[in-house]
C-alpha positions in Angstrom: 10.6 20.6 21.8 12.4 17.1 20.6 10.1 15.0 19.0 9.1 11.8 21.5 8.8 9.9 18.9 10.2 8.8 15.5 7.6 10.1 12.2 8.2 8.9 8.5 9.0 11.2 6.2 6.1 11.7 5.3 4.8 13.0 8.4 8.0 15.1 8.8 7.2 16.8 5.6 3.4 17.4 6.3 3.9 19.1 9.5 6.8 20.9 8.9 5.6 23.0 5.9 2.1 23.2 8.0 4.5 25.3 10.6 6.6 26.7 8.4 3.5 28.3 6.6 2.1 29.7 9.8 5.4 31.0 11.2 7.2 32.0 8.7 10.5 30.1 9.5 12.9 28.5 7.9 12.0 24.9 7.0 15.1 23.8 7.9 15.1 25.6 11.1 12.1 23.9 12.0 13.2 20.3 11.1 16.3 20.9 13.2 13.9 22.3 16.5 10.8 20.1 15.8 12.4 16.4 14.3 15.7 16.8 16.6 15.6 13.3 18.1 14.7 12.0 14.1 17.5 13.9 13.0 19.6 11.7 15.1 18.8 8.4 13.9 16.9 9.1 10.5 19.0 10.2 7.9 15.9 10.7 6.1 15.7 13.7 8.2 18.7 15.1 7.1 18.0 15.1 3.8 14.7 16.7 4.3 16.6 19.1 6.1 18.9 19.8 3.0 16.2 20.1 0.8 15.0 23.0 -1.2 13.4 25.6 0.4 11.0 26.7 -1.5 7.3 27.4 -0.3 4.5 25.5 -0.5 1.7 26.8 -2.5 -1.9 25.9 -4.8 0.4 26.7 -8.2 3.3 24.4 -7.4 1.4 21.8 -5.2 4.1 19.1 -5.7 6.5 20.7 -3.7 8.0 17.7 -1.8 8.0 15.2 -4.9 12.1 15.1 -4.8 12.0 14.4 -1.2 9.0 12.4 -1.0 10.3 9.4 -3.3 12.5 8.7 -0.7 9.7 7.8 1.9 7.8 6.1 -0.1 9.4 2.2 0.6 9.6 3.4 4.3 6.1 4.6 4.3 4.2 1.0 2.9 6.9 -0.8 4.9 5.5 0.4 8.4 2.2 0.6 7.7 0.3 -0.7 10.4 -1.1 -4.6 10.8 -0.5 -4.2 6.8 -1.2 -6.8 4.5 -0.1 -4.7 1.2 3.5 -3.7 3.4 4.4 -7.6 4.5 3.2 -8.8 0.9 5.9 -6.6 -0.7 8.5 -7.5 1.4 7.7 -11.1 -0.4 6.5 -10.2 -3.9 8.1 -9.2 -6.9 8.3 -5.4 -6.6 8.3 -3.0 -10.1 8.6 0.2 -11.0 5.9 2.0 -13.0 6.9 5.3 -12.8 6.1 7.1 -16.4 4.1 4.0 -17.7 0.3 3.7 -17.7 0.4 -0.3 -18.1 2.6 -2.7 -18.0 2.8 -6.6 -19.1 3.7 -8.6 -16.4 6.0 -11.6 -17.1 4.3 -14.7 -16.4 4.2 -18.5 -17.8 2.3 -20.5 -18.7 2.8 -23.9 -16.5 1.3 -26.2 -18.7 3.9 -25.5 -21.5 7.9 -26.2 -20.2 11.0 -24.9 -22.6 12.8 -28.1 -23.1 16.2 -27.9 -22.5 18.3 -30.4 -23.6 22.0 -31.4 -23.8 23.0 -30.4 -27.0 26.6 -32.2 -28.4 28.9 -29.9 -30.6 27.6 -28.4 -33.9 23.6 -29.9 -33.3 21.1 -27.8 -33.5 19.2 -26.6 -30.5 15.7 -27.6 -29.5 13.1 -24.7 -30.5 10.0 -24.6 -27.8 6.8 -22.9 -28.2 6.4 -19.4 -26.2 5.4 -20.9 -22.5 5.6 -17.2 -21.2 2.5 -15.0 -20.9 0.8 -12.8 -18.4 -1.3 -10.3 -17.6 -1.7 -6.1 -18.2 -1.0 -4.1 -15.0 -2.8 -0.9 -15.3 -1.7 1.8 -12.9 -3.5 2.9 -10.5 -4.1 5.6 -7.7 -5.4 5.9 -4.0 -6.2 9.0 -2.8 -8.0 11.1 0.1 -7.9 14.4 1.7 -8.3 14.6 5.7 -8.7 18.3 7.0 -7.5 19.6 10.4 -7.9 22.9 12.2 -5.0 25.4 12.9 -5.1 25.0 16.0 -4.1 21.3 16.4 -1.1 21.8 13.7 0.1 24.1 15.9 0.2 21.5 18.9 3.6 20.0 17.3 3.5 16.5 19.4 0.0 16.4 18.7 -0.8 16.9 15.3 2.4 15.0 13.6 0.6 11.6 15.4 -2.6 12.3 14.3 -1.5 13.0 10.9 0.6 10.2 10.8 -1.8 7.5 12.0 -4.6 8.8 10.1 -2.4 8.3 6.9 -1.1 4.8 7.6 -4.3 3.2 9.5 -6.1 4.5 6.6 -4.0 3.4 3.7 -3.4 0.2 5.1 -7.3 -0.4 5.2 -7.9 0.9 1.9 -5.0 -1.1 0.4 -5.6 -4.2 1.9 -9.7 -4.4 0.8 -8.8 -3.6 -2.4 -5.6 -6.5 -2.7 -8.0 -9.1 -1.1 -10.9 -8.1 -3.1 -12.7 -10.3 -5.0 -14.1 -7.5 -7.3 -13.4 -7.1 -10.7 -11.4 -4.1 -12.7 -12.9 -0.7 -12.5 -11.4 0.4 -16.2 -9.3 3.4 -15.6 -9.7 3.5 -12.0 -9.0 0.0 -9.8 -7.0 -3.6 -10.9 -9.2 -6.8 -9.8 -8.5 -7.6 -6.5 -6.4 -10.8 -6.2 -9.5 -13.2 -5.3 -11.6 -12.3 -8.4 -12.3 -14.8 -10.2 -10.7 -17.3 -7.2 -13.4 -20.2 -6.2 -13.7 -20.8 -2.6 -12.2 -23.8 -1.1 -15.2 -24.9 1.7 -13.0 -24.8 5.5 -13.1 -27.9 7.7 -12.4 -28.1 11.2 -9.2 -29.4 10.8 -6.6 -27.0 10.2 -4.2 -29.3 8.7 -6.0 -30.4 6.1 -7.1 -27.2 5.4 -3.4 -25.5 5.0 -2.9 -28.6 2.7 -5.9 -28.1 0.5 -4.7 -24.3 -0.1 -1.3 -25.5 -0.7 -3.0 -27.8 -3.7 -4.9 -24.8 -4.9 -1.9 -22.8 -5.9 -0.6 -25.6 -8.1 3.1 -26.3 -6.8 3.8 -23.1 -5.5 7.4 -21.5 -5.3 7.3 -19.0 -2.3 4.1 -19.7 -0.2 2.4 -17.0 2.4 -0.3 -16.7 4.3 -2.5 -14.5 4.9 -5.2 -14.9 8.2 -7.4 -13.3 10.7 -6.0 -12.8 14.8 -9.0 -15.3 15.5 -7.3 -18.2 13.7 -3.8 -17.8 15.8 -5.1 -20.3 18.3 -6.2 -22.9 16.2 -3.4 -23.0 14.3 -1.7 -23.2 17.7 -3.3 -25.8 18.5 -2.3 -27.6 15.9 1.2 -26.7 16.1 1.2 -25.2 12.6 3.4 -22.4 14.4 6.6 -22.7 13.8 8.2 -19.5 14.8 7.2 -15.7 14.6 5.4 -15.0 11.7 5.4 -18.7 10.4 3.7 -21.0 9.7 4.7 -24.5 8.9 8.0 -22.6 8.3 6.0 -20.9 5.6 5.6 -16.7 6.2 2.7 -16.0 7.9 0.4 -12.5 8.0 -1.5 -11.5 10.2 -4.1 -8.7 10.0 -7.9 -7.5 11.0 -8.5 -6.9 7.3 -9.2 -10.7 7.0 -12.6 -12.0 7.2 -12.7 -14.0 10.4 -13.0 -17.5 9.3 -11.0 -16.5 5.6 -7.6 -17.9 4.9 -5.3 -16.7 2.0 -2.7 -18.4 0.6 -0.5 -16.8 -2.4 2.8 -17.6 -4.5 4.7 -14.2 -3.7 7.1 -15.5 -6.3 4.0 -14.6 -8.3 2.4 -11.6 -7.1 3.6 -8.8 -8.4 3.0 -5.2 -6.8 3.8 -1.7 -7.4 5.4 0.7 -4.8 7.7 2.6 -6.8 6.5 5.8 -7.9 6.4 9.4 -5.7 3.6 9.3 -3.2 1.8 13.0 -4.0 1.1 15.3 -0.7 -0.6 18.5 -1.1 -1.3 21.6 1.5 -3.7 23.8 1.1 -5.8 26.4 3.4 -8.0 28.8 1.0 -9.4 26.9 -1.3 -13.0 25.3 -0.7 -14.0 21.7 -0.6 -17.0 19.8 -0.5 -16.9 17.2 3.2 -18.0 13.9 1.4 -16.2 10.6 2.0 -18.2 8.4 -0.3 -19.6 10.3 -3.8 -18.0 13.8 -3.5 -19.4 15.9 -6.1 -17.6 19.2 -8.1 -18.3 22.5 -5.7 -20.5 23.7 -8.7 -21.9 21.1 -11.0 -22.6 22.0 -14.7 -26.1 22.8 -14.1 -24.9 25.5 -11.2 -25.8 23.2 -7.9 -23.9 23.7 -5.3 -22.1 20.6 -3.4 -23.2 20.1 0.2 -22.3 20.6 3.0 -18.6 22.6 1.8 -16.4 24.7 3.8 -14.1 27.3 3.6 -11.0 26.6 4.8 -9.4 30.4 5.0 -13.5 31.0 7.0 -12.7 28.5 9.0 -9.3 28.4 10.0 -8.4 24.7 8.4 -6.0 23.2 6.1 -6.8 20.3 4.2 -3.9 17.7 3.5 -4.1 15.2 0.4 -2.5 12.2 -0.1 -2.3 10.5 -3.2 -0.3 7.6 -3.8 0.3 4.9 -6.8 -0.4 1.3 -6.5 -0.8 -1.5 -9.0 -1.2 -5.3 -8.0 -1.5 -8.5 -10.3 -1.0 -12.2 -10.2 1.5 -13.5 -12.8 -1.2 -16.3 -13.3 -4.4 -17.4 -12.6 -3.9 -20.0 -10.0 -1.2 -17.8 -7.7 -3.6 -17.1 -4.9 -6.1 -19.6 -3.2 -8.6 -19.4 -0.2 -11.1 -21.0 2.2 -13.9 -19.5 3.6 -15.9 -20.4 7.0 -12.8 -22.2 8.3 -14.2 -23.6 11.5 -10.7 -23.6 13.6 
């Protein structure tokens, strides 16, 4: 049956392999049969069809690594109402493949290079170093979701459910981390973009608030605003919405992930995001998992205590889908982000 909607390459990878594991059908045949509509419009699906036919198993988990890299940019760009995805199109992008840390080049704006006219044979002025910048540490976001074999066998329903779960949860997790005021957790997560930034008190005047945010960015090169949809009527009443996704002719990102009353401004030229690595997808239907979404434990800890509740995927005819995607972000200067709270418009 042809697909009723265009699916992302990640969904196609997951669903085609899930079907293959149960039907033992050739994956290329599955792609042609299930994703016919995508094949007509999306060359990524054609790439999937030409891929190696090695099966997925628990011994070789990275079966899709050579393919899913083609879909990383698409995955981030299509996250629903995603601040991270929208900002990635405006900010500086880096690829941290093979790197644990990366020194992000920035600059000290209090120091300027003395660029001067120099006569023939005259010495060129030498300025003190104006370059600086944070160290960006690679992190990862990951989740496991389980689904029944019956759902996977319902082709269209499974594709829609898997895509919705992966995209919505990824968007929420990324945006919450991105706009967090939390400090870094060493070896786990980077500091949120709002960490160390003092909130500007909001007022009843959106024009004054926008000016205060721009001033807080210190003469930005590429300002972008991030708001909750509840702030749109106030911006419209002040005639600040100058076009689709534009606030006073500057890019505007609207997302429910932003706390109502909070307005964030960033200089996109000084925000660095890493999205250039492979997303890893694993499927398993023979293992045992601890069904805990906050503080998961080993199935059996060092003292011999068994985690609860646990589920045997084989015994209950379920499949676990694990997605791990690298993510990192940093500000090249401390005042690259400003925000206000309690805006009364």
